[in-house]
PDB file with SEQRES, HELIX, SHEET and CRYST1 records, atoms N, CA, C and O in Angstrom:
SEQRES   1 A   89  MET GLY GLN ILE MET GLY LEU LEU SER MET ALA VAL THR          
SEQRES   2 A   89  ILE TYR THR TYR ALA LEU PHE ILE TYR ILE LEU MET SER          
SEQRES   3 A   89  TRP PHE PRO GLY ALA ARG GLU SER GLN ILE GLY ALA PHE          
SEQRES   4 A   89  PHE ALA SER ILE CYS GLU PRO TYR LEU GLU GLN PHE ARG          
SEQRES   5 A   89  LYS ILE ILE PRO PRO LEU GLY MET ILE ASP ILE SER PRO          
SEQRES   6 A   89  ILE VAL ALA ILE PHE VAL LEU GLN LEU ALA LYS VAL GLY          
SEQRES   7 A   89  VAL PHE THR LEU LEU GLY MET PHE ALA GLY ALA                  
HELIX    1 AA1 GLY A    2  MET A   25  1                                  24    
HELIX    2 AA2 GLN A   35  ILE A   54  1                                  20    
HELIX    3 AA3 SER A   64  GLY A   88  1                                  25    
CRYST1    1.000    1.000    1.000  90.00  90.00  90.00 P 1           1          
ATOM      1  N   MET A   1      14.599 -33.858   4.362  1.00  0.00           N  
ATOM      2  CA  MET A   1      15.718 -32.974   4.620  1.00  0.00           C  
ATOM      3  C   MET A   1      15.721 -31.815   3.621  1.00  0.00           C  
ATOM      4  O   MET A   1      16.100 -30.692   3.954  1.00  0.00           O  
ATOM      5  N   GLY A   2      15.294 -32.107   2.395  1.00  0.00           N  
ATOM      6  CA  GLY A   2      15.257 -31.074   1.366  1.00  0.00           C  
ATOM      7  C   GLY A   2      14.270 -29.966   1.683  1.00  0.00           C  
ATOM      8  O   GLY A   2      14.512 -28.803   1.362  1.00  0.00           O  
ATOM      9  N   GLN A   3      13.153 -30.323   2.314  1.00  0.00           N  
ATOM     10  CA  GLN A   3      12.155 -29.311   2.681  1.00  0.00           C  
ATOM     11  C   GLN A   3      12.684 -28.384   3.762  1.00  0.00           C  
ATOM     12  O   GLN A   3      12.418 -27.182   3.742  1.00  0.00           O  
ATOM     13  N   ILE A   4      13.433 -28.942   4.707  1.00  0.00           N  
ATOM     14  CA  ILE A   4      14.020 -28.120   5.771  1.00  0.00           C  
ATOM     15  C   ILE A   4      15.024 -27.148   5.176  1.00  0.00           C  
ATOM     16  O   ILE A   4      15.049 -25.972   5.540  1.00  0.00           O  
ATOM     17  N   MET A   5      15.853 -27.637   4.261  1.00  0.00           N  
ATOM     18  CA  MET A   5      16.851 -26.775   3.635  1.00  0.00           C  
ATOM     19  C   MET A   5      16.177 -25.692   2.794  1.00  0.00           C  
ATOM     20  O   MET A   5      16.631 -24.548   2.784  1.00  0.00           O  
ATOM     21  N   GLY A   6      15.119 -26.035   2.101  1.00  0.00           N  
ATOM     22  CA  GLY A   6      14.391 -25.057   1.304  1.00  0.00           C  
ATOM     23  C   GLY A   6      13.731 -24.002   2.164  1.00  0.00           C  
ATOM     24  O   GLY A   6      13.758 -22.819   1.826  1.00  0.00           O  
ATOM     25  N   LEU A   7      13.137 -24.415   3.270  1.00  0.00           N  
ATOM     26  CA  LEU A   7      12.492 -23.486   4.201  1.00  0.00           C  
ATOM     27  C   LEU A   7      13.529 -22.564   4.843  1.00  0.00           C  
ATOM     28  O   LEU A   7      13.309 -21.359   4.966  1.00  0.00           O  
ATOM     29  N   LEU A   8      14.657 -23.142   5.249  1.00  0.00           N  
ATOM     30  CA  LEU A   8      15.718 -22.336   5.845  1.00  0.00           C  
ATOM     31  C   LEU A   8      16.280 -21.333   4.840  1.00  0.00           C  
ATOM     32  O   LEU A   8      16.538 -20.179   5.181  1.00  0.00           O  
ATOM     33  N   SER A   9      16.463 -21.776   3.620  1.00  0.00           N  
ATOM     34  CA  SER A   9      16.968 -20.889   2.578  1.00  0.00           C  
ATOM     35  C   SER A   9      16.002 -19.733   2.332  1.00  0.00           C  
ATOM     36  O   SER A   9      16.425 -18.585   2.191  1.00  0.00           O  
ATOM     37  N   MET A  10      14.717 -20.032   2.282  1.00  0.00           N  
ATOM     38  CA  MET A  10      13.711 -18.994   2.068  1.00  0.00           C  
ATOM     39  C   MET A  10      13.685 -18.015   3.245  1.00  0.00           C  
ATOM     40  O   MET A  10      13.565 -16.807   3.040  1.00  0.00           O  
ATOM     41  N   ALA A  11      13.795 -18.523   4.467  1.00  0.00           N  
ATOM     42  CA  ALA A  11      13.786 -17.655   5.651  1.00  0.00           C  
ATOM     43  C   ALA A  11      14.994 -16.717   5.656  1.00  0.00           C  
ATOM     44  O   ALA A  11      14.859 -15.531   5.957  1.00  0.00           O  
ATOM     45  N   VAL A  12      16.165 -17.244   5.328  1.00  0.00           N  
ATOM     46  CA  VAL A  12      17.370 -16.404   5.286  1.00  0.00           C  
ATOM     47  C   VAL A  12      17.259 -15.374   4.166  1.00  0.00           C  
ATOM     48  O   VAL A  12      17.667 -14.226   4.342  1.00  0.00           O  
ATOM     49  N   THR A  13      16.717 -15.766   3.027  1.00  0.00           N  
ATOM     50  CA  THR A  13      16.541 -14.833   1.917  1.00  0.00           C  
ATOM     51  C   THR A  13      15.580 -13.714   2.290  1.00  0.00           C  
ATOM     52  O   THR A  13      15.853 -12.547   2.008  1.00  0.00           O  
ATOM     53  N   ILE A  14      14.467 -14.052   2.915  1.00  0.00           N  
ATOM     54  CA  ILE A  14      13.492 -13.033   3.330  1.00  0.00           C  
ATOM     55  C   ILE A  14      14.108 -12.092   4.360  1.00  0.00           C  
ATOM     56  O   ILE A  14      13.904 -10.881   4.288  1.00  0.00           O  
ATOM     57  N   TYR A  15      14.856 -12.632   5.313  1.00  0.00           N  
ATOM     58  CA  TYR A  15      15.485 -11.792   6.325  1.00  0.00           C  
ATOM     59  C   TYR A  15      16.550 -10.889   5.706  1.00  0.00           C  
ATOM     60  O   TYR A  15      16.697  -9.735   6.109  1.00  0.00           O  
ATOM     61  N   THR A  16      17.294 -11.411   4.727  1.00  0.00           N  
ATOM     62  CA  THR A  16      18.287 -10.597   4.023  1.00  0.00           C  
ATOM     63  C   THR A  16      17.603  -9.443   3.302  1.00  0.00           C  
ATOM     64  O   THR A  16      18.094  -8.315   3.345  1.00  0.00           O  
ATOM     65  N   TYR A  17      16.485  -9.703   2.644  1.00  0.00           N  
ATOM     66  CA  TYR A  17      15.722  -8.636   1.984  1.00  0.00           C  
ATOM     67  C   TYR A  17      15.223  -7.613   3.011  1.00  0.00           C  
ATOM     68  O   TYR A  17      15.239  -6.410   2.750  1.00  0.00           O  
ATOM     69  N   ALA A  18      14.784  -8.091   4.170  1.00  0.00           N  
ATOM     70  CA  ALA A  18      14.328  -7.178   5.219  1.00  0.00           C  
ATOM     71  C   ALA A  18      15.476  -6.278   5.677  1.00  0.00           C  
ATOM     72  O   ALA A  18      15.279  -5.085   5.912  1.00  0.00           O  
ATOM     73  N   LEU A  19      16.671  -6.849   5.802  1.00  0.00           N  
ATOM     74  CA  LEU A  19      17.832  -6.042   6.172  1.00  0.00           C  
ATOM     75  C   LEU A  19      18.130  -4.991   5.109  1.00  0.00           C  
ATOM     76  O   LEU A  19      18.393  -3.834   5.436  1.00  0.00           O  
ATOM     77  N   PHE A  20      18.091  -5.387   3.838  1.00  0.00           N  
ATOM     78  CA  PHE A  20      18.332  -4.435   2.751  1.00  0.00           C  
ATOM     79  C   PHE A  20      17.304  -3.301   2.776  1.00  0.00           C  
ATOM     80  O   PHE A  20      17.661  -2.130   2.639  1.00  0.00           O  
ATOM     81  N   ILE A  21      16.047  -3.649   2.949  1.00  0.00           N  
ATOM     82  CA  ILE A  21      14.992  -2.628   2.988  1.00  0.00           C  
ATOM     83  C   ILE A  21      15.223  -1.687   4.163  1.00  0.00           C  
ATOM     84  O   ILE A  21      15.098  -0.471   4.020  1.00  0.00           O  
ATOM     85  N   TYR A  22      15.556  -2.239   5.313  1.00  0.00           N  
ATOM     86  CA  TYR A  22      15.785  -1.415   6.496  1.00  0.00           C  
ATOM     87  C   TYR A  22      16.979  -0.483   6.286  1.00  0.00           C  
ATOM     88  O   TYR A  22      16.943   0.677   6.695  1.00  0.00           O  
ATOM     89  N   ILE A  23      18.016  -0.982   5.661  1.00  0.00           N  
ATOM     90  CA  ILE A  23      19.195  -0.159   5.380  1.00  0.00           C  
ATOM     91  C   ILE A  23      18.835   0.949   4.402  1.00  0.00           C  
ATOM     92  O   ILE A  23      19.235   2.097   4.595  1.00  0.00           O  
ATOM     93  N   LEU A  24      18.089   0.622   3.360  1.00  0.00           N  
ATOM     94  CA  LEU A  24      17.707   1.637   2.378  1.00  0.00           C  
ATOM     95  C   LEU A  24      16.780   2.694   2.967  1.00  0.00           C  
ATOM     96  O   LEU A  24      16.761   3.833   2.499  1.00  0.00           O  
ATOM     97  N   MET A  25      16.015   2.327   3.985  1.00  0.00           N  
ATOM     98  CA  MET A  25      15.111   3.283   4.620  1.00  0.00           C  
ATOM     99  C   MET A  25      15.877   4.437   5.266  1.00  0.00           C  
ATOM    100  O   MET A  25      15.324   5.520   5.457  1.00  0.00           O  
ATOM    101  N   SER A  26      17.133   4.211   5.598  1.00  0.00           N  
ATOM    102  CA  SER A  26      17.915   5.280   6.215  1.00  0.00           C  
ATOM    103  C   SER A  26      18.212   6.405   5.221  1.00  0.00           C  
ATOM    104  O   SER A  26      18.591   7.502   5.632  1.00  0.00           O  
ATOM    105  N   TRP A  27      18.048   6.156   3.948  1.00  0.00           N  
ATOM    106  CA  TRP A  27      18.293   7.174   2.921  1.00  0.00           C  
ATOM    107  C   TRP A  27      17.110   8.121   2.758  1.00  0.00           C  
ATOM    108  O   TRP A  27      17.249   9.177   2.141  1.00  0.00           O  
ATOM    109  N   PHE A  28      15.960   7.763   3.295  1.00  0.00           N  
ATOM    110  CA  PHE A  28      14.748   8.563   3.123  1.00  0.00           C  
ATOM    111  C   PHE A  28      14.344   9.165   4.467  1.00  0.00           C  
ATOM    112  O   PHE A  28      14.081   8.430   5.419  1.00  0.00           O  
ATOM    113  N   PRO A  29      14.293  10.487   4.552  1.00  0.00           N  
ATOM    114  CA  PRO A  29      13.947  11.137   5.823  1.00  0.00           C  
ATOM    115  C   PRO A  29      12.566  10.699   6.327  1.00  0.00           C  
ATOM    116  O   PRO A  29      11.582  10.726   5.588  1.00  0.00           O  
ATOM    117  N   GLY A  30      12.519  10.303   7.581  1.00  0.00           N  
ATOM    118  CA  GLY A  30      11.252   9.947   8.205  1.00  0.00           C  
ATOM    119  C   GLY A  30      10.774   8.532   7.925  1.00  0.00           C  
ATOM    120  O   GLY A  30       9.768   8.102   8.489  1.00  0.00           O  
ATOM    121  N   ALA A  31      11.472   7.802   7.067  1.00  0.00           N  
ATOM    122  CA  ALA A  31      10.995   6.455   6.715  1.00  0.00           C  
ATOM    123  C   ALA A  31      11.079   5.503   7.906  1.00  0.00           C  
ATOM    124  O   ALA A  31      10.202   4.658   8.089  1.00  0.00           O  
ATOM    125  N   ARG A  32      12.110   5.633   8.701  1.00  0.00           N  
ATOM    126  CA  ARG A  32      12.255   4.737   9.851  1.00  0.00           C  
ATOM    127  C   ARG A  32      11.297   5.087  10.983  1.00  0.00           C  
ATOM    128  O   ARG A  32      11.085   4.279  11.887  1.00  0.00           O  
ATOM    129  N   GLU A  33      10.722   6.271  10.941  1.00  0.00           N  
ATOM    130  CA  GLU A  33       9.774   6.667  11.988  1.00  0.00           C  
ATOM    131  C   GLU A  33       8.344   6.244  11.652  1.00  0.00           C  
ATOM    132  O   GLU A  33       7.444   6.412  12.476  1.00  0.00           O  
ATOM    133  N   SER A  34       8.125   5.707  10.472  1.00  0.00           N  
ATOM    134  CA  SER A  34       6.788   5.248  10.088  1.00  0.00           C  
ATOM    135  C   SER A  34       6.491   3.894  10.745  1.00  0.00           C  
ATOM    136  O   SER A  34       7.357   3.302  11.390  1.00  0.00           O  
ATOM    137  N   GLN A  35       5.265   3.419  10.573  1.00  0.00           N  
ATOM    138  CA  GLN A  35       4.904   2.109  11.128  1.00  0.00           C  
ATOM    139  C   GLN A  35       5.699   0.993  10.464  1.00  0.00           C  
ATOM    140  O   GLN A  35       6.118   0.044  11.126  1.00  0.00           O  
ATOM    141  N   ILE A  36       5.903   1.107   9.173  1.00  0.00           N  
ATOM    142  CA  ILE A  36       6.691   0.095   8.470  1.00  0.00           C  
ATOM    143  C   ILE A  36       8.133   0.134   8.955  1.00  0.00           C  
ATOM    144  O   ILE A  36       8.755  -0.908   9.161  1.00  0.00           O  
ATOM    145  N   GLY A  37       8.656   1.335   9.136  1.00  0.00           N  
ATOM    146  CA  GLY A  37      10.015   1.480   9.653  1.00  0.00           C  
ATOM    147  C   GLY A  37      10.158   0.887  11.043  1.00  0.00           C  
ATOM    148  O   GLY A  37      11.169   0.257  11.354  1.00  0.00           O  
ATOM    149  N   ALA A  38       9.153   1.087  11.874  1.00  0.00           N  
ATOM    150  CA  ALA A  38       9.176   0.513  13.224  1.00  0.00           C  
ATOM    151  C   ALA A  38       9.133  -1.012  13.167  1.00  0.00           C  
ATOM    152  O   ALA A  38       9.788  -1.687  13.960  1.00  0.00           O  
ATOM    153  N   PHE A  39       8.358  -1.551  12.223  1.00  0.00           N  
ATOM    154  CA  PHE A  39       8.300  -3.007  12.063  1.00  0.00           C  
ATOM    155  C   PHE A  39       9.664  -3.557  11.666  1.00  0.00           C  
ATOM    156  O   PHE A  39      10.152  -4.517  12.263  1.00  0.00           O  
ATOM    157  N   PHE A  40      10.282  -2.940  10.648  1.00  0.00           N  
ATOM    158  CA  PHE A  40      11.598  -3.407  10.211  1.00  0.00           C  
ATOM    159  C   PHE A  40      12.647  -3.218  11.301  1.00  0.00           C  
ATOM    160  O   PHE A  40      13.543  -4.049  11.446  1.00  0.00           O  
ATOM    161  N   ALA A  41      12.545  -2.129  12.070  1.00  0.00           N  
ATOM    162  CA  ALA A  41      13.476  -1.917  13.180  1.00  0.00           C  
ATOM    163  C   ALA A  41      13.341  -3.019  14.223  1.00  0.00           C  
ATOM    164  O   ALA A  41      14.339  -3.480  14.776  1.00  0.00           O  
ATOM    165  N   SER A  42      12.113  -3.439  14.490  1.00  0.00           N  
ATOM    166  CA  SER A  42      11.903  -4.463  15.516  1.00  0.00           C  
ATOM    167  C   SER A  42      12.475  -5.820  15.110  1.00  0.00           C  
ATOM    168  O   SER A  42      12.846  -6.615  15.973  1.00  0.00           O  
ATOM    169  N   ILE A  43      12.549  -6.092  13.809  1.00  0.00           N  
ATOM    170  CA  ILE A  43      13.100  -7.388  13.401  1.00  0.00           C  
ATOM    171  C   ILE A  43      14.574  -7.311  12.988  1.00  0.00           C  
ATOM    172  O   ILE A  43      15.270  -8.326  13.008  1.00  0.00           O  
ATOM    173  N   CYS A  44      15.052  -6.134  12.619  1.00  0.00           N  
ATOM    174  CA  CYS A  44      16.432  -6.011  12.129  1.00  0.00           C  
ATOM    175  C   CYS A  44      17.404  -5.495  13.181  1.00  0.00           C  
ATOM    176  O   CYS A  44      18.544  -5.954  13.240  1.00  0.00           O  
ATOM    177  N   GLU A  45      16.977  -4.554  14.008  1.00  0.00           N  
ATOM    178  CA  GLU A  45      17.892  -3.932  14.972  1.00  0.00           C  
ATOM    179  C   GLU A  45      18.510  -4.912  15.970  1.00  0.00           C  
ATOM    180  O   GLU A  45      19.698  -4.774  16.263  1.00  0.00           O  
ATOM    181  N   PRO A  46      17.781  -5.893  16.511  1.00  0.00           N  
ATOM    182  CA  PRO A  46      18.446  -6.811  17.447  1.00  0.00           C  
ATOM    183  C   PRO A  46      19.642  -7.539  16.811  1.00  0.00           C  
ATOM    184  O   PRO A  46      20.652  -7.768  17.478  1.00  0.00           O  
ATOM    185  N   TYR A  47      19.532  -7.895  15.549  1.00  0.00           N  
ATOM    186  CA  TYR A  47      20.633  -8.567  14.854  1.00  0.00           C  
ATOM    187  C   TYR A  47      21.748  -7.577  14.523  1.00  0.00           C  
ATOM    188  O   TYR A  47      22.922  -7.861  14.758  1.00  0.00           O  
ATOM    189  N   LEU A  48      21.384  -6.419  13.979  1.00  0.00           N  
ATOM    190  CA  LEU A  48      22.386  -5.433  13.593  1.00  0.00           C  
ATOM    191  C   LEU A  48      23.116  -4.855  14.801  1.00  0.00           C  
ATOM    192  O   LEU A  48      24.295  -4.512  14.713  1.00  0.00           O  
ATOM    193  N   GLU A  49      22.425  -4.749  15.913  1.00  0.00           N  
ATOM    194  CA  GLU A  49      23.010  -4.181  17.128  1.00  0.00           C  
ATOM    195  C   GLU A  49      24.243  -4.960  17.581  1.00  0.00           C  
ATOM    196  O   GLU A  49      25.200  -4.375  18.089  1.00  0.00           O  
ATOM    197  N   GLN A  50      24.217  -6.277  17.397  1.00  0.00           N  
ATOM    198  CA  GLN A  50      25.352  -7.107  17.800  1.00  0.00           C  
ATOM    199  C   GLN A  50      26.608  -6.726  17.016  1.00  0.00           C  
ATOM    200  O   GLN A  50      27.712  -6.756  17.561  1.00  0.00           O  
ATOM    201  N   PHE A  51      26.448  -6.377  15.767  1.00  0.00           N  
ATOM    202  CA  PHE A  51      27.590  -6.006  14.931  1.00  0.00           C  
ATOM    203  C   PHE A  51      28.024  -4.563  15.180  1.00  0.00           C  
ATOM    204  O   PHE A  51      29.206  -4.241  15.069  1.00  0.00           O  
ATOM    205  N   ARG A  52      27.078  -3.705  15.514  1.00  0.00           N  
ATOM    206  CA  ARG A  52      27.421  -2.303  15.802  1.00  0.00           C  
ATOM    207  C   ARG A  52      28.229  -2.174  17.087  1.00  0.00           C  
ATOM    208  O   ARG A  52      28.990  -1.220  17.249  1.00  0.00           O  
ATOM    209  N   LYS A  53      28.068  -3.126  18.002  1.00  0.00           N  
ATOM    210  CA  LYS A  53      28.858  -3.123  19.227  1.00  0.00           C  
ATOM    211  C   LYS A  53      30.332  -3.396  18.917  1.00  0.00           C  
ATOM    212  O   LYS A  53      31.219  -2.903  19.614  1.00  0.00           O  
ATOM    213  N   ILE A  54      30.586  -4.176  17.878  1.00  0.00           N  
ATOM    214  CA  ILE A  54      31.946  -4.609  17.544  1.00  0.00           C  
ATOM    215  C   ILE A  54      32.599  -3.699  16.509  1.00  0.00           C  
ATOM    216  O   ILE A  54      33.787  -3.392  16.608  1.00  0.00           O  
ATOM    217  N   ILE A  55      31.819  -3.269  15.516  1.00  0.00           N  
ATOM    218  CA  ILE A  55      32.365  -2.524  14.384  1.00  0.00           C  
ATOM    219  C   ILE A  55      31.924  -1.063  14.476  1.00  0.00           C  
ATOM    220  O   ILE A  55      30.746  -0.755  14.293  1.00  0.00           O  
ATOM    221  N   PRO A  56      32.867  -0.167  14.758  1.00  0.00           N  
ATOM    222  CA  PRO A  56      32.486   1.251  14.823  1.00  0.00           C  
ATOM    223  C   PRO A  56      32.282   1.824  13.419  1.00  0.00           C  
ATOM    224  O   PRO A  56      32.856   1.317  12.455  1.00  0.00           O  
ATOM    225  N   PRO A  57      31.473   2.872  13.300  1.00  0.00           N  
ATOM    226  CA  PRO A  57      31.286   3.499  11.983  1.00  0.00           C  
ATOM    227  C   PRO A  57      32.584   4.137  11.493  1.00  0.00           C  
ATOM    228  O   PRO A  57      33.391   4.622  12.286  1.00  0.00           O  
ATOM    229  N   LEU A  58      32.769   4.129  10.184  1.00  0.00           N  
ATOM    230  CA  LEU A  58      33.915   4.791   9.565  1.00  0.00           C  
ATOM    231  C   LEU A  58      33.454   6.154   9.095  1.00  0.00           C  
ATOM    232  O   LEU A  58      32.931   6.296   7.989  1.00  0.00           O  
ATOM    233  N   GLY A  59      33.649   7.153   9.935  1.00  0.00           N  
ATOM    234  CA  GLY A  59      33.127   8.478   9.618  1.00  0.00           C  
ATOM    235  C   GLY A  59      31.614   8.449   9.700  1.00  0.00           C  
ATOM    236  O   GLY A  59      31.045   8.180  10.758  1.00  0.00           O  
ATOM    237  N   MET A  60      30.960   8.729   8.570  1.00  0.00           N  
ATOM    238  CA  MET A  60      29.496   8.690   8.529  1.00  0.00           C  
ATOM    239  C   MET A  60      28.978   7.392   7.922  1.00  0.00           C  
ATOM    240  O   MET A  60      27.773   7.234   7.725  1.00  0.00           O  
ATOM    241  N   ILE A  61      29.879   6.469   7.628  1.00  0.00           N  
ATOM    242  CA  ILE A  61      29.484   5.217   6.979  1.00  0.00           C  
ATOM    243  C   ILE A  61      29.490   4.080   7.994  1.00  0.00           C  
ATOM    244  O   ILE A  61      30.496   3.826   8.658  1.00  0.00           O  
ATOM    245  N   ASP A  62      28.366   3.411   8.101  1.00  0.00           N  
ATOM    246  CA  ASP A  62      28.215   2.263   8.994  1.00  0.00           C  
ATOM    247  C   ASP A  62      28.327   0.994   8.152  1.00  0.00           C  
ATOM    248  O   ASP A  62      27.423   0.673   7.380  1.00  0.00           O  
ATOM    249  N   ILE A  63      29.442   0.275   8.303  1.00  0.00           N  
ATOM    250  CA  ILE A  63      29.633  -0.943   7.507  1.00  0.00           C  
ATOM    251  C   ILE A  63      29.124  -2.193   8.218  1.00  0.00           C  
ATOM    252  O   ILE A  63      29.173  -3.289   7.660  1.00  0.00           O  
ATOM    253  N   SER A  64      28.640  -2.034   9.437  1.00  0.00           N  
ATOM    254  CA  SER A  64      28.175  -3.205  10.181  1.00  0.00           C  
ATOM    255  C   SER A  64      27.042  -3.958   9.474  1.00  0.00           C  
ATOM    256  O   SER A  64      27.012  -5.185   9.572  1.00  0.00           O  
ATOM    257  N   PRO A  65      26.103  -3.300   8.765  1.00  0.00           N  
ATOM    258  CA  PRO A  65      25.089  -4.084   8.051  1.00  0.00           C  
ATOM    259  C   PRO A  65      25.674  -4.972   6.950  1.00  0.00           C  
ATOM    260  O   PRO A  65      25.168  -6.066   6.700  1.00  0.00           O  
ATOM    261  N   ILE A  66      26.727  -4.507   6.300  1.00  0.00           N  
ATOM    262  CA  ILE A  66      27.361  -5.330   5.270  1.00  0.00           C  
ATOM    263  C   ILE A  66      27.958  -6.578   5.898  1.00  0.00           C  
ATOM    264  O   ILE A  66      27.801  -7.682   5.376  1.00  0.00           O  
ATOM    265  N   VAL A  67      28.643  -6.398   7.023  1.00  0.00           N  
ATOM    266  CA  VAL A  67      29.225  -7.537   7.734  1.00  0.00           C  
ATOM    267  C   VAL A  67      28.116  -8.457   8.243  1.00  0.00           C  
ATOM    268  O   VAL A  67      28.251  -9.679   8.189  1.00  0.00           O  
ATOM    269  N   ALA A  68      27.033  -7.882   8.732  1.00  0.00           N  
ATOM    270  CA  ALA A  68      25.920  -8.686   9.253  1.00  0.00           C  
ATOM    271  C   ALA A  68      25.308  -9.557   8.160  1.00  0.00           C  
ATOM    272  O   ALA A  68      25.000 -10.725   8.395  1.00  0.00           O  
ATOM    273  N   ILE A  69      25.133  -8.997   6.973  1.00  0.00           N  
ATOM    274  CA  ILE A  69      24.579  -9.774   5.856  1.00  0.00           C  
ATOM    275  C   ILE A  69      25.568 -10.851   5.426  1.00  0.00           C  
ATOM    276  O   ILE A  69      25.167 -11.976   5.127  1.00  0.00           O  
ATOM    277  N   PHE A  70      26.841 -10.522   5.392  1.00  0.00           N  
ATOM    278  CA  PHE A  70      27.862 -11.504   5.040  1.00  0.00           C  
ATOM    279  C   PHE A  70      27.864 -12.663   6.029  1.00  0.00           C  
ATOM    280  O   PHE A  70      27.920 -13.824   5.624  1.00  0.00           O  
ATOM    281  N   VAL A  71      27.802 -12.356   7.323  1.00  0.00           N  
ATOM    282  CA  VAL A  71      27.785 -13.401   8.355  1.00  0.00           C  
ATOM    283  C   VAL A  71      26.522 -14.254   8.233  1.00  0.00           C  
ATOM    284  O   VAL A  71      26.583 -15.471   8.408  1.00  0.00           O  
ATOM    285  N   LEU A  72      25.392 -13.637   7.937  1.00  0.00           N  
ATOM    286  CA  LEU A  72      24.146 -14.379   7.759  1.00  0.00           C  
ATOM    287  C   LEU A  72      24.261 -15.375   6.605  1.00  0.00           C  
ATOM    288  O   LEU A  72      23.838 -16.525   6.727  1.00  0.00           O  
ATOM    289  N   GLN A  73      24.833 -14.931   5.492  1.00  0.00           N  
ATOM    290  CA  GLN A  73      24.999 -15.819   4.345  1.00  0.00           C  
ATOM    291  C   GLN A  73      26.024 -16.915   4.644  1.00  0.00           C  
ATOM    292  O   GLN A  73      25.849 -18.059   4.224  1.00  0.00           O  
ATOM    293  N   LEU A  74      27.078 -16.572   5.358  1.00  0.00           N  
ATOM    294  CA  LEU A  74      28.087 -17.555   5.740  1.00  0.00           C  
ATOM    295  C   LEU A  74      27.490 -18.614   6.665  1.00  0.00           C  
ATOM    296  O   LEU A  74      27.788 -19.800   6.528  1.00  0.00           O  
ATOM    297  N   ALA A  75      26.654 -18.188   7.602  1.00  0.00           N  
ATOM    298  CA  ALA A  75      25.988 -19.133   8.504  1.00  0.00           C  
ATOM    299  C   ALA A  75      25.058 -20.060   7.720  1.00  0.00           C  
ATOM    300  O   ALA A  75      24.965 -21.251   8.014  1.00  0.00           O  
ATOM    301  N   LYS A  76      24.379 -19.505   6.728  1.00  0.00           N  
ATOM    302  CA  LYS A  76      23.489 -20.317   5.888  1.00  0.00           C  
ATOM    303  C   LYS A  76      24.276 -21.418   5.189  1.00  0.00           C  
ATOM    304  O   LYS A  76      23.850 -22.573   5.171  1.00  0.00           O  
ATOM    305  N   VAL A  77      25.408 -21.068   4.619  1.00  0.00           N  
ATOM    306  CA  VAL A  77      26.241 -22.060   3.935  1.00  0.00           C  
ATOM    307  C   VAL A  77      26.739 -23.104   4.933  1.00  0.00           C  
ATOM    308  O   VAL A  77      26.762 -24.296   4.630  1.00  0.00           O  
ATOM    309  N   GLY A  78      27.138 -22.653   6.126  1.00  0.00           N  
ATOM    310  CA  GLY A  78      27.609 -23.588   7.146  1.00  0.00           C  
ATOM    311  C   GLY A  78      26.539 -24.567   7.579  1.00  0.00           C  
ATOM    312  O   GLY A  78      26.802 -25.761   7.721  1.00  0.00           O  
ATOM    313  N   VAL A  79      25.338 -24.070   7.787  1.00  0.00           N  
ATOM    314  CA  VAL A  79      24.231 -24.946   8.195  1.00  0.00           C  
ATOM    315  C   VAL A  79      23.893 -25.925   7.074  1.00  0.00           C  
ATOM    316  O   VAL A  79      23.640 -27.102   7.333  1.00  0.00           O  
ATOM    317  N   PHE A  80      23.887 -25.445   5.828  1.00  0.00           N  
ATOM    318  CA  PHE A  80      23.609 -26.345   4.706  1.00  0.00           C  
ATOM    319  C   PHE A  80      24.669 -27.423   4.584  1.00  0.00           C  
ATOM    320  O   PHE A  80      24.362 -28.571   4.265  1.00  0.00           O  
ATOM    321  N   THR A  81      25.917 -27.054   4.838  1.00  0.00           N  
ATOM    322  CA  THR A  81      26.994 -28.042   4.787  1.00  0.00           C  
ATOM    323  C   THR A  81      26.797 -29.103   5.867  1.00  0.00           C  
ATOM    324  O   THR A  81      26.950 -30.297   5.608  1.00  0.00           O  
ATOM    325  N   LEU A  82      26.459 -28.662   7.075  1.00  0.00           N  
ATOM    326  CA  LEU A  82      26.215 -29.623   8.159  1.00  0.00           C  
ATOM    327  C   LEU A  82      25.015 -30.515   7.863  1.00  0.00           C  
ATOM    328  O   LEU A  82      25.070 -31.726   8.081  1.00  0.00           O  
ATOM    329  N   LEU A  83      23.932 -29.921   7.369  1.00  0.00           N  
ATOM    330  CA  LEU A  83      22.759 -30.729   7.031  1.00  0.00           C  
ATOM    331  C   LEU A  83      23.069 -31.719   5.917  1.00  0.00           C  
ATOM    332  O   LEU A  83      22.592 -32.854   5.926  1.00  0.00           O  
ATOM    333  N   GLY A  84      23.869 -31.274   4.965  1.00  0.00           N  
ATOM    334  CA  GLY A  84      24.276 -32.168   3.892  1.00  0.00           C  
ATOM    335  C   GLY A  84      25.122 -33.336   4.402  1.00  0.00           C  
ATOM    336  O   GLY A  84      25.001 -34.457   3.909  1.00  0.00           O  
ATOM    337  N   MET A  85      25.970 -33.072   5.379  1.00  0.00           N  
ATOM    338  CA  MET A  85      26.785 -34.130   5.968  1.00  0.00           C  
ATOM    339  C   MET A  85      25.915 -35.139   6.709  1.00  0.00           C  
ATOM    340  O   MET A  85      26.139 -36.346   6.618  1.00  0.00           O  
ATOM    341  N   PHE A  86      24.915 -34.634   7.447  1.00  0.00           N  
ATOM    342  CA  PHE A  86      24.029 -35.537   8.189  1.00  0.00           C  
ATOM    343  C   PHE A  86      23.122 -36.325   7.237  1.00  0.00           C  
ATOM    344  O   PHE A  86      22.795 -37.483   7.497  1.00  0.00           O  
ATOM    345  N   ALA A  87      22.727 -35.696   6.147  1.00  0.00           N  
ATOM    346  CA  ALA A  87      21.851 -36.371   5.183  1.00  0.00           C  
ATOM    347  C   ALA A  87      22.602 -37.473   4.464  1.00  0.00           C  
ATOM    348  O   ALA A  87      22.023 -38.500   4.108  1.00  0.00           O  
ATOM    349  N   GLY A  88      23.902 -37.259   4.248  1.00  0.00           N  
ATOM    350  CA  GLY A  88      24.698 -38.242   3.535  1.00  0.00           C  
ATOM    351  C   GLY A  88      25.169 -39.376   4.433  1.00  0.00           C  
ATOM    352  O   GLY A  88      25.620 -40.408   3.936  1.00  0.00           O  
ATOM    353  N   ALA A  89      25.073 -39.202   5.735  1.00  0.00           N  
ATOM    354  CA  ALA A  89      25.590 -40.224   6.677  1.00  0.00           C  
ATOM    355  C   ALA A  89      24.644 -41.371   6.853  1.00  0.00           C  
ATOM    356  O   ALA A  89      24.933 -42.300   7.606  1.00  0.00           O  
TER     357      ALA A  89                                                      
END                                                                             
């Protein structure tokens, strides 16, 4: 059970870093149009898109990525809690 939790934790951490990198790429002109930008868009946009449908931008600031990262971390804690309950049973 510990290996599953460790693998899940690593996957969520890597995805969180990918989200941060993708968000930071918006600060650099042309970065999202590169091959690396296209790669990050292909893995990050499907997740971020769900939050952009619900949360409109505040002026020029898009807070949906912050909410998306928060929800991802909250889901991680929830899954760990459930796995911990099953492991203890």
